N, C-alpha and C positions, 0 to 999 in steps of 0.2 A: 618258761612256759611248757608244762607237761601235757596239756590237752589242747589239741589244735582246734581251729574253727571248723575244719572238716569233721573232726569227731563229734563236735557239739551238734553239727547239722545231722550226721548219721544218727545220734541219740534221738533227735527230734523226729527224723523220718522213719528210722527202723527200730527205735526202742533200745538201742545197745551201741556200744563200741568197746574195743579191746585196747588196752595200753601195751606198751613195751615193758619188760621187767623194770620194776621201780625200786628195787631194793637189791643190795649186794648179797653175796652168798652168806656172809657172817650174820647180817641182820635176819635173813630168813632162817638160818639155823637157830638163832636165839629164839624166835617166835616158835619154831617147830619143837624146841626143847620145852618151852612153856607149855606147849599143847600136851606133850607126853606127860608131864607132871599132873596137869588138870585132868587128863583122861584116866590116868591111873587112880586118882583121887575119886573121880566120878564112878569108876568101876567098882572100887572098894565100898563106896557109899552105897551103891545100888545093891551089891551083894549082902551087905549088912542090914538092909532095910527090911524089916519084917512084913511089910505090906507090899513089897515090890513083886510084881507078877513074873512069870517066866518070860513073858514078852518083853518087860522092862529090862530083864537081865540080858536077854538077846540083843536088844537094840543098843545097850551100853557097851556090847562087845563088837557088834557088826556094823552099826550105824549111829554112833553116838552123837548127839547134839548137846552142846553146853553153851546155854545163853548167859547173857550178862557177863561175859568173860572179862570185860574191862575192869569189873569189881573184884576179880580174883587174882589179878596179875598187873603189877606196876608196868612191866614190859608191854603188855597188851593195851594198857591205858594210854601209854605213850604212842603205841603203834597206830591206834585209831585216829591219831592227829597227824598222821604222816601227810607230807605235802601233796601227794596225788589225791588223797582223800579230801583235803581242804580245797584243793583247786576244783575237784568235781562239785563240791558243795558250792562254791562261789559261782561257777558257771552254769549250773543246773538247778540250783534251789534259789540262790541269792546271797547277799552279804551277811546274813544271819542264819546260822544252821545249828541243829542239836543232833547228836547221836540218837537214832530211834531204837536200834536193837543190834546186837552183835552176838555171833555164836560160832563156835568151833564145830565144824562138820567134817566127820571123818568116815571113811569106808574102809573096812578091814580087808586085807589082802585075801583074794579068792572068794570070799563070802560076803563082801560088803553088799548091802541090799540096795535095790533101786528106789527112785522117789518119782512119782508120777507128775504129769503135766499140771501145772498150777501157776497163778499169779501170786506174788507175795501179798498183795493187797486182799487176796481171797481169804487169808487167815483172820484179819481183823479189819473191818471197814473204819476208815478214819476221815476226818475232815481237816484239811484237804485230803483227798483220796490218794493221790500219787506221791511217791517219795523215790529215792534212788537206792539201789543195792549195788554194793561193790564186792562182787564174788572174786575173792583173791586166792590164787593157787600157792599153796605153801610147798607142796610137792608137785610134780608134773601132773597134769590133769588131761587125759585123753579118752578116747571112746572105750579102750579096753579096761581102764581102771575106774570107770564110772564118772567120767567127766560130764559137764552139763550140755545140753542141747537147748536151743531156743527158736522161736518162730519170729523172724524179723517182721516188724510191722503190726505185731498182734496187740501192743499197747494201744493202738487206735480202735480196738473193739470195745473199750471200756471194761468195767468189771464184769466178769463172767461168773455165773453160778458155780459154786463149789459144793461138793458133797463129802461128808466125812468117810474116809476109807479106813475102817477099823483094822483090817489085815496088815496094812503098811504103816499104821499110825500117821496118817497124812490127811490132807484135804485135797481132793483131785477136781480139776476144772472139768465141767460138763462140756466137752467139745467132741465133735463128730469125727474129725480127723486131724492129723498133724501135718497137712500138706505145706511144704515150704520149710520144714524144720531143718536146721543146720546144727552139726557139732561145733562146740567152741572149745578148741584144744589150746591149752595154756602151759607155758613153762613156769617154773617157780618164780614168784614175783610179778607175774602179770596179772592184771585186773580186768575182768569182765564188768563194765559199769552198765547197768540196765534199769529201765523202769520197773516200778513195782507192779505195773500192769502188763509186763511183758511175759508171755507164757514161756515157761522153761521147765525142764525135767533133768534128771540124771539117771544113768544106767547102773546096772550092778558092776561091781569090781571083780573082773574075771582074772585079773593079772596076779602076780605074785608079790606086788608091792602095795603098801598102804597109800591111800589117797587122802591128803589132809588139805582142807581149805578153811578160809576164814571169811565169813559172810558178814559184812559191815554195812549198816543201813543209816541214812541220814534223812532228815525232814526239816521243815520250817518250825521255828520254835512255836510252842503252844499247840502242838498237834492234839486233835480231840477224838476220843473213842466215840464213834457214831451211836453205839449202843447206850452208853452211859452218860454222854454229854460232858465227861470229864477229861482232862489231860491224860496222856497215855504215852508209854514207851520209857526208854531209859532217861529221857529229858536231861541229857548231859550236853551243855553248851560246849561247842567246838569252835564256832566262828561267830564273831560279832563285828559289824562294820567292816567286813572283809578281812579281819585279822584274827589270827589264832588266839583263843583264850584258854587259860588253864585255871580250873576252879575245882573245889572239892567234889568228889563224886557223890551225887545223891543217890538215894534209893530209887529203883525204878518204879514207876506207877503202873500197876498190873490189875488194879481192881475195877 
């Protein structure tokens, strides 16, 4: 058992819990190396894109997000079915679960940009609304290098209105204050598991080290985009009847 009853209770009450390190150093290094290759590929593609803006190029260097990473790497496709993730699905979602979305999130040393308060559900309303986010530290994540903060219990507020922030290329939650916010500092291999309704943010990277994280999200099968009424997300089965499943990777549904 990787997730205790106490942690499940904390998730219900506070909207999150944090695991112990779940992978050994060699496994984390293998993932980190995959990140490096995909980040370099992303940066070169952005530089070569004739319609990419200066802002696009800045983000590709200082705060790149690379989505659907499981489609680009066999290593990451295997990683998203790690035991800790599948147990989180089983205990917090149910015996059947799909990958909703996964993205590489990196903050460059000394210049990595901040990301404002938001709920993951604030980016796209779905039915059902809530799912789980497994925010995984690939390098150490702490306050100085742009680690995450969250507000315990904020998942109980329901979905908060979000407003597009063009300056930071984000959607920010319309909240009046962040009373009760706490930093979540993680060692490599630790996972912060939280509800898609839990308010969280990350600060700038002021350290001399790059900050790498892998954000992996899961939901019930057949998740619907509330705007279109159609299925939505990576739609990649990982758990059926409480058991891991391995199937061909489908194209994500993003329309």
